[in-house]
C-alpha positions in Angstrom: 62.4 171.5 34.4 65.7 172.1 32.8 66.6 175.7 31.9 65.8 176.8 28.3 68.1 175.5 25.6 69.6 178.9 25.0 70.6 179.2 28.7 72.2 175.8 28.7 74.2 176.6 25.6 75.2 180.0 27.1 76.6 178.2 30.2 78.5 175.7 28.1 80.3 178.2 25.8 80.7 180.8 28.5 78.6 183.7 27.2 75.4 185.4 28.2 71.9 183.9 27.4 71.1 187.1 25.6 73.9 186.5 23.1 72.8 183.0 22.4 69.1 183.9 22.1 70.1 186.6 19.5 72.4 184.2 17.6 69.7 181.4 17.5 67.2 183.9 16.2 69.5 184.9 13.4 70.4 181.4 12.4 66.7 180.3 12.5 65.9 183.2 10.2 68.4 181.8 7.6 71.6 183.8 8.4 74.8 181.9 7.9 77.6 181.6 10.5 80.1 183.7 8.5 77.5 186.5 8.0 76.5 186.5 11.7 80.2 186.5 12.9 81.2 189.3 10.6 78.2 191.6 10.3 76.0 191.1 13.3 78.5 191.6 16.1 76.3 194.1 17.9 73.4 191.7 17.9 75.3 188.7 19.2 77.8 190.6 21.5 80.7 189.6 19.2 80.4 185.8 19.0 83.0 184.6 16.7 82.7 181.8 14.1 84.1 179.1 16.4 81.6 179.9 19.1 78.8 180.1 16.5 79.7 176.7 15.1 79.7 175.2 18.6 76.4 176.9 19.3 74.9 175.6 16.1 76.0 172.0 16.8 74.7 172.1 20.4 71.5 173.7 19.3 70.8 170.8 17.0 71.6 168.2 19.7 69.5 169.9 22.4 66.5 170.3 20.1 66.7 166.6 19.2 66.8 165.9 22.9 63.7 167.9 23.5 61.9 166.2 20.7 62.8 162.8 22.0 61.8 163.9 25.6 58.3 164.7 24.3 58.1 161.4 22.6 59.2 159.5 25.7 56.7 161.3 27.9 53.9 160.7 25.5 54.7 157.0 25.3 54.9 156.4 29.0 51.8 158.5 29.6 49.9 156.4 27.0 50.9 153.3 29.0 49.4 154.9 32.2 52.7 154.7 34.0 53.8 158.3 34.1 53.9 159.2 37.8 55.0 162.5 39.2 58.4 161.3 40.2 59.1 159.6 36.8 57.9 162.7 35.0 60.3 164.9 37.0 63.2 162.5 36.2 62.4 162.5 32.5 62.0 166.3 32.4 65.4 166.7 34.1 67.4 164.3 31.9 70.1 166.4 30.4 71.6 163.9 27.9 70.1 161.5 25.4 71.7 158.6 27.3 70.1 159.5 30.6 66.7 159.9 28.8 67.0 156.5 27.2 68.0 154.8 30.5 64.8 156.2 32.1 62.7 155.0 29.1 64.2 151.6 29.0 61.7 149.8 31.3 58.8 151.3 29.3 60.2 151.1 25.8 58.1 148.8 23.6 60.1 145.6 22.9 59.7 142.1 21.7 58.2 139.6 24.1 61.0 138.6 26.5 61.4 135.6 28.8 60.7 137.9 31.7 57.4 139.0 30.2 56.4 135.4 29.6 57.2 134.6 33.2 55.2 137.6 34.5 52.3 136.6 32.3 52.4 133.2 34.0 52.0 134.8 37.4 55.6 134.3 38.6 56.3 138.0 39.3 55.3 137.7 43.0 57.8 134.9 43.5 60.7 137.0 42.2 59.6 139.9 44.4 59.3 137.7 47.5 62.7 136.0 47.1 64.4 139.4 46.7 62.5 140.9 49.7 63.0 137.9 52.0 66.1 135.6 51.2 65.1 133.5 54.2 62.5 131.8 52.0 63.5 128.6 50.4 63.4 129.1 46.5 62.4 125.5 45.6 59.7 125.4 48.2 58.2 128.7 47.2 58.4 127.8 43.5 56.1 124.9 43.9 53.2 127.3 44.4 53.7 128.8 40.9 53.7 125.7 38.7 51.8 126.5 35.5 51.9 123.6 33.0 49.8 125.5 30.4 52.3 128.3 30.3 55.2 125.9 30.1 56.4 126.1 33.8 56.0 122.4 34.6 58.6 122.1 37.4 60.3 124.2 40.1 63.4 124.7 38.0 61.5 126.3 35.2 59.6 128.5 37.7 62.8 129.7 39.3 64.4 130.3 35.9 61.4 132.5 35.1 61.7 134.4 38.4 65.4 134.9 37.6 64.6 136.3 34.2 62.2 138.8 35.9 64.8 140.0 38.3 67.6 140.1 35.7 65.4 142.4 33.5 64.6 144.6 36.5 68.3 144.9 37.4 69.2 145.7 33.7 66.5 148.4 33.4 67.3 150.3 36.6 68.3 153.8 35.4 70.2 154.7 38.6 72.2 151.4 38.5 73.0 151.7 34.8 74.3 155.3 35.4 76.5 154.1 38.3 77.9 151.1 36.4 78.5 153.2 33.3 80.4 155.7 35.3 82.5 153.1 37.0 83.4 151.4 33.7 84.2 154.7 32.1 86.6 155.5 35.0 88.2 152.1 35.5 87.5 150.2 32.3 90.3 148.8 30.2 90.0 148.1 26.5 91.7 144.8 25.8 92.7 143.5 22.4 93.8 140.1 21.3 94.5 138.5 18.0 91.9 136.2 16.6 93.4 132.7 16.3 94.7 132.0 12.8 94.9 135.7 11.9 98.5 136.3 13.0 100.0 136.4 9.6 97.2 138.1 7.7 96.9 140.8 10.4 100.6 141.4 10.9 100.2 145.1 10.5 98.2 145.0 13.8 100.7 143.0 15.7 101.3 145.7 18.3 97.7 145.1 19.3 97.8 141.3 19.5 98.0 141.6 23.3 97.3 145.1 24.4 95.2 147.0 26.9 94.6 150.7 27.7 92.2 152.7 29.8 89.1 153.6 27.8 88.8 157.0 29.4 92.3 158.2 28.2 92.7 156.3 25.0 93.7 158.7 22.2 91.6 159.0 19.0 94.1 157.5 16.6 94.7 154.4 18.9 91.0 153.8 19.3 90.4 154.0 15.6 93.3 151.6 15.0 91.9 149.0 17.3 88.4 149.4 15.8 89.9 149.0 12.4 91.6 145.8 13.5 88.3 144.5 14.8 86.5 145.5 11.6 89.0 143.7 9.5 88.5 140.5 11.5 92.0 140.5 13.0 91.4 141.7 16.6 88.9 140.8 19.3 88.1 143.7 21.6 86.7 143.5 25.1 86.0 145.9 27.9 87.1 144.8 31.4 88.5 146.2 34.6 91.8 145.4 36.4 91.3 142.6 38.9 94.0 141.0 41.1 92.2 137.6 40.8 90.7 136.9 37.4 88.4 134.3 39.1 87.0 136.8 41.6 83.6 138.3 41.1 83.5 141.3 38.8 83.4 144.6 40.8 80.2 145.5 39.0 78.4 142.5 40.4 79.0 143.9 43.9 77.4 147.1 42.8 74.4 145.4 41.5 74.1 143.3 44.7 74.4 146.4 46.8 71.8 148.3 44.8 69.2 145.6 45.5 70.3 144.5 49.0 71.7 141.0 47.9 74.1 139.7 50.6 75.5 136.3 51.4 74.4 135.6 55.0 73.8 131.9 54.6 70.1 132.2 54.1 68.3 129.7 51.7 67.8 132.2 48.9 71.2 134.0 49.1 73.0 131.7 46.7 70.2 131.8 44.2 70.1 135.6 44.3 73.9 135.8 44.0 73.7 133.7 40.9 70.9 135.9 39.6 73.2 139.0 40.1 76.1 137.3 38.3 73.9 136.3 35.4 72.3 139.7 35.2 75.8 141.2 34.8 77.3 138.7 32.4 74.3 138.0 30.2 72.6 141.4 30.1 74.2 144.5 31.6 77.9 143.9 30.7 77.0 143.3 27.1 74.8 146.4 26.9 77.3 148.7 28.6 80.3 147.3 26.6 78.5 148.0 23.3 77.5 151.4 24.6 80.9 152.5 25.9 82.7 151.1 22.9 80.3 153.1 20.8 81.0 156.2 22.8 84.8 155.6 22.4 84.3 155.4 18.6 82.2 158.6 18.6 84.8 160.4 20.7 87.6 159.1 18.5 85.8 160.1 15.4 85.1 163.6 16.7 88.7 164.1 17.5 89.8 162.7 14.1 87.3 165.0 12.3 88.5 168.0 14.4 92.1 167.2 13.3 91.1 166.9 9.7 89.2 170.2 9.9 92.1 172.1 11.4 94.5 170.8 8.8 92.1 171.6 6.0 91.7 175.2 7.3 95.4 175.6 7.4 95.8 174.3 3.9 92.9 176.4 2.4 94.3 179.5 4.1 97.9 178.8 2.9 99.7 181.7 1.3 98.8 182.3 -2.4 101.5 183.0 -4.9 99.2 185.5 -6.4 98.4 186.7 -9.9 101.4 185.5 -11.8 101.6 183.4 -14.9 102.4 179.8 -13.9 103.4 176.5 -15.5 102.0 173.4 -13.8 103.9 170.2 -14.2 102.2 166.9 -13.4 105.2 164.5 -13.2 105.2 161.1 -14.8 107.9 158.7 -16.1 106.5 156.4 -18.8 103.5 158.5 -19.5 105.5 161.8 -19.6 105.3 165.1 -17.7 102.1 166.9 -18.4 102.6 170.7 -18.9 99.9 173.3 -18.5 100.3 177.1 -18.7 97.9 179.4 -17.0 97.9 183.2 -17.2 97.9 185.5 -14.2 94.1 185.1 -13.8 94.3 181.3 -13.9 93.1 180.9 -17.5 94.5 178.0 -19.4 96.6 179.3 -22.3 98.8 176.4 -23.4 99.6 172.7 -22.8 102.2 170.1 -23.8 103.5 166.7 -22.8 107.2 166.1 -22.6 109.1 162.8 -22.1 112.4 163.5 -20.3 112.6 160.2 -18.5 112.5 156.5 -19.3 111.8 155.0 -21.8 112.2 158.0 -24.3 114.8 160.0 -22.3 114.2 163.1 -24.5 115.5 165.5 -21.9 116.8 168.2 -24.3 113.4 168.5 -26.0 111.6 168.6 -22.7 113.8 171.5 -21.5 113.4 173.4 -24.8 109.6 172.9 -24.8 109.1 174.2 -21.2 111.5 177.1 -21.8 109.7 178.1 -24.9 106.3 178.1 -23.1 107.8 180.1 -20.2 109.1 182.7 -22.6 106.0 182.9 -24.8 103.6 183.4 -21.8 105.9 185.5 -19.5 105.8 182.8 -16.9 107.1 183.6 -13.4 106.4 180.4 -11.5 106.7 176.7 -12.1 104.5 174.4 -9.9 105.7 170.8 -9.7 103.3 168.1 -8.4 104.8 166.1 -5.6 103.9 162.6 -6.9 105.9 160.0 -8.8 108.9 161.5 -10.5 108.5 164.8 -8.6 112.2 165.1 -7.7 113.3 164.1 -11.2 111.1 166.8 -12.6 112.3 169.2 -10.0 115.9 168.5 -11.1 114.9 168.9 -14.7 113.4 172.3 -13.9 116.5 173.3 -12.0 118.6 172.5 -15.1 116.2 174.5 -17.3 116.6 177.6 -15.0 120.4 177.2 -15.0 120.4 177.1 -18.8 118.0 180.0 -19.2 119.0 182.6 -16.6 117.1 185.2 -18.7 113.8 183.6 -17.6 112.7 185.0 -14.2 111.5 181.6 -13.0 110.8 180.3 -9.5 110.1 176.6 -9.0 107.9 175.3 -6.1 106.9 171.7 -5.4 103.2 171.6 -4.4 100.9 168.9 -3.1 99.0 167.3 -5.9 96.6 165.5 -3.5 93.1 165.5 -5.0 94.3 166.7 -8.4 93.4 163.4 -10.0 90.0 163.5 -8.4 89.4 167.0 -9.9 90.7 165.9 -13.3 88.1 163.2 -13.6 85.3 165.2 -12.1 82.2 166.5 -13.9 83.3 170.0 -13.0 86.6 169.6 -14.8 84.9 168.0 -17.8 82.6 171.1 -18.1 85.5 173.5 -17.7 87.8 171.7 -20.1 85.7 169.4 -22.3 88.3 169.0 -25.0 91.3 168.6 -22.6 92.9 165.3 -21.8 92.2 164.2 -18.2 95.9 164.0 -17.4 96.5 167.6 -18.5 93.6 168.8 -16.3 95.7 167.7 -13.4 98.5 170.0 -14.5 96.1 172.9 -14.7 95.0 172.2 -11.1 98.6 172.0 -9.9 99.4 175.4 -11.4 96.2 177.1 -10.1 96.6 175.8 -6.5 100.0 177.5 -6.4 98.4 180.8 -7.5 95.5 180.5 -5.1 95.1 177.3 -3.0 91.7 178.3 -1.7 90.1 179.1 -5.1 91.4 175.8 -6.6 90.9 173.4 -3.7 87.2 174.3 -3.2 86.6 172.4 -6.5 87.7 169.2 -4.8 85.8 167.1 -2.3 87.6 168.1 1.0 87.9 164.4 1.9 90.1 163.9 -1.2 92.6 166.5 -0.2 94.2 164.1 2.2 95.1 166.0 5.4 93.3 163.8 7.9 93.9 160.8 10.1 91.7 157.7 9.7 89.4 159.8 7.5 87.9 156.6 6.0 87.1 155.1 9.4 84.9 157.9 10.7 81.2 158.8 10.1 81.3 160.2 6.6 78.2 162.4 7.0 79.6 164.1 10.1 83.0 164.5 8.4 81.5 166.1 5.3 79.4 168.5 7.4 82.5 169.6 9.4 84.7 170.0 6.4 82.0 171.9 4.5 81.8 174.3 7.4 85.6 174.8 7.3 85.5 175.5 3.6 82.6 178.0 4.0 84.4 179.8 6.8 87.7 180.0 4.9 86.1 181.3 1.6 84.2 184.0 3.4 87.1 185.0 5.6 89.1 185.8 2.4 86.2 186.9 0.1 86.1 186.5 -3.6 86.3 188.6 -6.7 82.8 188.2 -8.2 84.1 188.9 -11.7 86.8 186.1 -11.8 85.6 183.5 -9.2 84.5 180.1 -10.5 81.1 178.8 -9.8 82.4 176.3 -7.1 84.1 179.1 -5.3 81.0 181.4 -5.5 78.8 178.5 -4.2 80.7 178.6 -0.9 79.9 182.3 -0.3 77.4 183.0 2.5 73.8 182.8 1.3 74.7 181.3 -2.2 74.4 177.8 -3.5 75.4 176.0 -6.7 72.3 177.3 -8.6 72.8 180.9 -7.6 76.6 180.7 -8.3 75.9 179.3 -11.7 73.4 182.2 -12.3 76.0 184.7 -11.4 78.6 183.2 -13.8 76.0 183.1 -16.6 75.0 186.7 -16.0 78.6 187.7 -15.9 79.3 185.9 -19.2 76.3 187.4 -20.9 76.4 191.0 -19.5 80.1 191.5 -18.9 81.9 192.1 -15.5 79.8 193.5 -12.6 80.5 197.2 -12.1 78.9 197.3 -8.7 77.5 195.2 -5.9 74.0 196.6 -6.6 74.2 195.0 -10.0 74.1 191.6 -8.3 70.4 192.2 -7.5 69.7 191.7 -11.2 70.9 188.1 -11.2 68.0 185.7 -11.5 66.8 184.3 -8.1 69.2 186.5 -6.1 66.7 188.1 -3.8 67.1 190.7 -1.0 67.8 188.1 1.7 70.5 186.4 -0.4 72.0 189.8 -1.2 72.2 190.7 2.4 74.0 187.4 3.3 76.4 187.5 0.4 77.2 191.0 -0.6 79.9 191.7 2.0 81.9 188.7 0.9 81.7 189.5 -2.9 84.4 191.9 -4.1 84.6 194.1 -7.2 88.2 195.4 -7.3 87.8 197.7 -10.3 84.2 198.7 -9.9 82.5 202.1 -9.8 82.5 202.3 -6.0 85.8 201.7 -4.3 83.9 200.3 -1.3 82.7 197.4 -3.4 86.3 196.1 -3.3 86.3 196.0 0.5 84.6 193.9 3.1 82.5 196.8 4.2 78.9 195.6 3.7 76.7 197.8 1.5 74.2 198.2 4.3 76.9 200.0 6.2 77.9 202.4 3.4 76.0 205.2 5.2 78.5 205.0 8.0 81.3 205.6 5.6 79.4 208.5 4.1 79.1 210.1 7.6 82.8 209.7 8.0 83.6 211.3 4.7 81.2 214.2 5.4 83.0 214.8 8.7 86.5 214.6 7.4 85.8 216.3 4.1 87.6 213.7 2.0 86.7 211.4 -0.8 86.5 207.7 -0.3 89.6 207.2 -2.5 91.6 209.7 -0.4 90.5 208.0 2.8 91.1 204.4 1.8 94.6 203.3 2.7 95.4 206.5 4.7 96.3 204.6 7.8 97.8 207.5 9.9 94.7 209.6 9.3 92.2 206.8 10.0 94.0 206.0 13.3 93.2 209.5 14.4 89.5 209.0 14.1 87.4 208.0 17.1 85.0 205.1 16.2 82.6 206.2 18.9 81.8 209.4 17.0 80.3 207.5 14.1 78.0 205.0 15.8 74.2 205.1 15.8 71.3 203.0 16.8 71.9 200.4 14.1 75.7 200.4 13.8 77.5 200.1 17.0 81.2 200.3 18.0 82.2 196.8 16.7 80.9 197.6 13.2 82.5 201.0 13.0 85.8 199.7 14.3 85.7 197.0 11.6 84.9 199.6 8.9 87.9 201.8 10.0 90.2 198.8 10.0 89.0 197.8 6.5 89.4 201.4 5.1 93.0 201.3 6.5 93.8 198.2 4.5 91.0 197.7 2.0 90.5 194.2 0.6 93.3 192.8 2.8 93.9 189.1 2.6 94.1 187.3 5.9 96.4 184.7 4.5 100.2 184.8 5.2 102.8 186.0 2.8 103.9 183.5 0.2 107.1 181.6 1.0 108.6 178.4 -0.3 110.8 175.8 1.1 114.3 175.3 -0.3 115.0 171.6 -0.8 118.7 170.7 -0.5 120.5 170.0 -3.8 121.5 166.4 -4.1 119.0 165.2 -1.6 116.4 163.5 -3.7 115.8 160.0 -2.4 115.8 158.2 1.0 119.4 156.9 0.2 120.6 160.5 0.1 119.5 161.2 3.7 122.0 161.0 6.5 121.2 161.2 10.2 122.2 164.6 11.5 121.3 166.5 8.2 119.5 169.8 8.8 116.9 170.4 6.0 114.0 172.7 5.2 110.6 171.2 4.4 106.9 171.8 4.2 104.4 170.5 6.8 102.0 168.3 4.8 99.8 167.0 7.6 99.4 167.5 11.4 97.9 164.7 13.6 97.5 164.3 17.3 100.8 162.4 17.4 103.0 164.7 15.4 103.6 166.3 12.0 104.5 165.0 8.6 107.1 167.0 6.7 107.9 166.9 3.0 111.7 167.3 2.7 111.8 166.5 -1.0 112.6 162.8 -1.1 109.2 161.4 -2.2 108.5 160.3 1.4 107.2 162.5 4.2 109.2 162.3 7.4 107.6 162.4 10.9 108.3 164.8 13.6 106.9 163.1 16.7 104.9 165.3 19.1 107.8 165.0 21.6 110.2 166.4 19.0 108.2 169.5 17.9 109.6 171.8 20.6 111.9 172.0 23.6 108.9 172.5 25.8 106.0 170.1 26.4 103.5 170.0 23.6 99.9 168.9 24.2 98.5 169.7 20.8 100.8 169.7 17.7 98.5 172.2 16.0 99.7 174.8 18.6 103.3 174.5 17.1 102.8 173.8 13.4 100.3 174.0 10.6 99.8 172.3 7.3 101.7 174.3 4.6 104.2 175.8 7.0 107.9 175.9 6.1 110.0 174.4 8.9 113.6 173.5 9.6 114.2 169.9 10.7 117.0 167.5 11.5 117.1 163.9 10.3 117.2 161.6 13.3 116.9 158.2 11.6 116.3 156.8 8.2 114.8 153.3 7.7 115.1 152.6 4.0 113.5 149.2 3.8 110.3 150.4 5.6 110.4 153.9 4.0 110.5 155.8 7.3 112.1 159.0 8.3 112.3 160.2 11.9 112.7 164.0 12.1 113.0 166.5 14.9 112.5 170.3 15.0 114.7 170.4 18.1 117.9 170.9 16.2 120.1 170.1 19.2 118.8 166.5 19.3 121.3 163.8 18.5 120.7 161.5 15.5 120.6 157.7 15.6 123.0 155.6 13.5 121.8 155.0 10.0 120.1 151.7 9.4 121.7 149.3 7.0 119.9 147.8 4.0 118.2 145.2 6.2 116.8 147.9 8.5 119.0 147.0 11.4 120.6 149.4 13.9 122.0 146.8 16.2 118.9 146.7 18.3 115.2 145.7 17.9 113.6 148.8 18.9 112.7 149.9 15.4 110.7 146.8 14.6 107.5 147.9 16.2 104.6 148.6 13.8 102.1 151.4 14.1 98.4 151.7 14.1 98.6 155.4 13.1 98.2 155.2 9.4 98.3 158.4 7.5 95.1 158.6 5.4 96.1 161.3 2.9 98.9 162.6 0.8 101.9 160.4 0.0 103.4 159.9 3.5 104.2 156.4 4.5 105.5 157.1 8.0 103.4 157.3 11.2 103.7 157.5 14.9 102.7 155.4 17.9 101.6 158.6 19.6 102.3 157.2 22.9 103.7 160.5 23.7 106.2 159.7 26.4 107.3 163.2 26.7 108.9 162.6 30.0 111.7 160.9 28.2 114.4 162.5 25.9 113.1 162.7 22.4 116.5 162.5 20.7 117.8 159.5 18.8 116.6 156.1 19.9 114.0 157.5 22.4 112.1 159.1 19.5 112.5 156.0 17.4 110.8 154.0 20.2 107.8 156.3 19.9 108.0 156.4 16.1 105.5 155.1 13.6 105.0 151.4 13.5 103.0 150.8 10.3 102.8 152.2 6.9 100.1 154.6 6.2 97.5 154.4 3.4 95.7 156.9 1.3 
């Protein structure tokens, strides 16, 4: 038998079985990952949220495996075919694939040609020819003629025998495992254009004649090929490298060796060799190709989902501008610029629409209106959406600030990805029933500058647009992964229970949409919560929910200062012991870093609260309610650089990372078109994972390497010593053809239209043309 599930998981994630057993018990009892990671460190031995998420995922897989194992054993036993050896193999199958291989010969299936032949009594012939190739197939077949069953001549009988052997070969678990391993190690995915699709599928032209090892194919490239196949442009096959295309496939030799088929000139040797060839080409190769291509897709999807999740986490935990009155500008040309003013708490206090651009060109009135709103509401920040007319609106705002130096304004261009989704949502309609949809977008833009996390939780994570190939992956798995990221981020920061929206509260450990709505209704009816204990009066918020949620819900101006911290109410007795020992009030102790550092955590532990909890409490008392997010900082876009035509190779600019993929990072430098820093240009040292160098939302300095205006592409580098390439002319020419390659890597979110081939090639210089050769070869799409 295999070890218990908990022991297998413990070995996989490198911890003790005791830790896993404890964590599984907590999760099974309804505890959430954030709660276990933060408040049950003694129980789990300090497993963090990443380990717990992995544990949770593997637990689900292995439990499904055990359920399937029980079903398989019951099915085979019911057939009376479960011998001791087969039982042992099934009980030791450690993956779903291995289990299904073993079950394949016993799996109920439609009546096959092999079954029909066996029913006609031809099975002994197949066994005899395989065991003794010295027999003459045609002579032996005469003994098995069966007109009633449809086997009227020796050819039909031998075909039936062949079907029996082919099925036996294709259902041999050991052989399938060997062939699968060989193809995974040596297999090549080959793509070719479907005849007649050359023009229609031009965006896939790099893949019209392409091959790459299946084992090492990157996620984005695999998904590009699969997209090309799904769109009816590419034909994909799985093959191995062969010196002679007409020579037998290497896998045929492995099948022959497994069943002792050799060419020694005996009467049945040729017939058996043909049976092996047919078994491979008609049955096994098709089965394994479907399976391995499916595994490639799963592997690619997992990586794409992981990339999206990491980017989303970085975006959600981006630095908040804080509680400052803010104007949100949703740029537009013909339809005007939508203006929304929110106060320091994010409450909408005023709106307007101005028309500074074509066709009205009422610039003076626009500046006067925005200035008046800023003065009236003591606005400090102006958030400008980065969509159409963003730079024009940014220039308008710069002119406003120049004319009104008395207004203490700071302007920031922010991503408006997902703002339109929020504007048209049921949530936005409930929050602003009388507000025009377009103005709701301006509100969202303003609020996401004040607090990205609080605003972005209102939007489906898939609409935020920081993924690669997000529409090509399993949407259920993507949603589950992104929901876990949102949950972890919200609980890492905590929320003010008296100001948080229902969508934000719903992401708190232990809460759901119903309970979050109940909290908001109770707050509206009874007034602000004065203590965490008062949460127990909220309808349907029971003791278990309170335990899970209380530590993440903050009351900054409540009766008990500890309610504003991440100290869990269950641990307040520990704080009381500390206060009794040091003879200070909680207000005197909180924030007194030098004094708190002098305390020994070991002196305040007990049977329930161990060293990890006490250390966390002392750290929280030192910096109560601390926000784990970085300090707010903005990028300064260069004056006069507003469009692609303003860019020159060699320019050094500041920008904001908008998306990080496996092949590099996209950076907004203020020209309505994100540029790409290829993975080879992120650092002077080798970079395996771009996320180790940059994060979404990070402000970076870059140099322009190349600008391709016709195809809207910008090649950037963070290695400021790199040399730039000559600027392309209006026809996109640099005097060579190396920039004409199109890319499969299409950016699935934001407004970027550049992408990268991601064939990393980091053994070559990344500057100038070398980077361009690795640069994006196709436009992205939302």
